[in-house]
C-alpha positions as CSV (number, residue, x, y, z in Angstrom):
1,X,39.4,-54.0,45.6
2,X,38.0,-50.6,45.6
3,X,34.2,-49.8,44.3
4,X,35.9,-48.1,41.2
5,X,38.3,-51.0,40.4
6,X,35.3,-53.4,40.5
7,X,33.1,-51.2,38.1
8,X,36.1,-51.1,35.9
9,X,36.7,-54.6,35.6
10,X,33.0,-55.4,35.2
11,X,33.3,-53.0,32.3
12,X,36.4,-54.4,30.9
13,X,34.6,-58.0,31.1
14,X,31.4,-56.8,29.5
15,X,33.2,-55.3,26.5
16,X,34.9,-58.6,26.2
17,X,31.8,-60.3,26.3
18,X,30.5,-57.8,23.3
19,X,33.6,-58.2,21.4
20,X,32.8,-62.2,21.3
21,X,29.4,-61.7,20.8
22,X,30.2,-59.6,17.7
23,X,32.6,-62.4,16.3
24,X,30.1,-65.0,16.9
25,X,27.3,-63.1,14.9
26,X,29.8,-62.4,12.3
27,X,30.9,-66.3,11.9
28,X,27.6,-67.7,12.6
29,X,26.2,-69.6,9.6
30,X,22.6,-69.8,10.8
31,X,20.5,-66.7,10.8
32,X,18.8,-67.8,13.7
33,X,22.1,-67.8,15.5
34,X,22.9,-64.5,14.2
35,X,19.6,-63.0,15.2
36,X,20.1,-64.4,18.7
37,X,23.9,-62.7,18.8
38,X,22.6,-59.4,17.8
39,X,19.7,-59.5,20.2
40,X,22.5,-60.1,22.9
41,X,24.6,-57.4,21.7
42,X,21.5,-55.1,21.8
43,X,20.7,-55.9,25.5
44,X,24.2,-55.7,26.6
45,X,24.9,-51.9,25.2
46,X,22.9,-50.1,27.6
47,X,24.5,-51.9,30.3
48,X,28.0,-51.2,28.9
49,X,26.8,-47.2,28.6
50,X,25.1,-47.0,32.2
51,X,28.5,-48.7,33.8
52,X,30.6,-46.0,32.0
53,X,28.2,-43.4,33.2
54,X,28.5,-44.8,36.6
55,X,32.1,-44.8,36.4
56,X,32.2,-41.1,35.2
57,X,30.3,-40.3,38.5
58,X,32.4,-42.3,40.9
59,X,35.6,-40.6,39.3
60,X,33.9,-36.8,39.7
61,X,32.6,-37.6,43.2
62,X,35.5,-39.6,44.6
63,X,39.1,-38.6,42.9
64,X,40.7,-41.5,44.1
65,X,38.8,-43.8,41.9
66,X,40.0,-41.9,38.9
67,X,42.0,-43.7,36.1
68,X,45.6,-42.7,36.1
């Protein structure tokens, strides 16, 4: 597995986690739990953005990592 594919797979996993957290935050009955889910969402967002930016750099510097 290449570096590019590992970064892509990590991004896919994080976006899945992000979606799950959103669902839980909407479905939760307790305000405290909703706040925790929203806090986790706020923490994961910059990580996703950083990885997306890193993937762009990888694809630019190493064309073989570019999505087809």
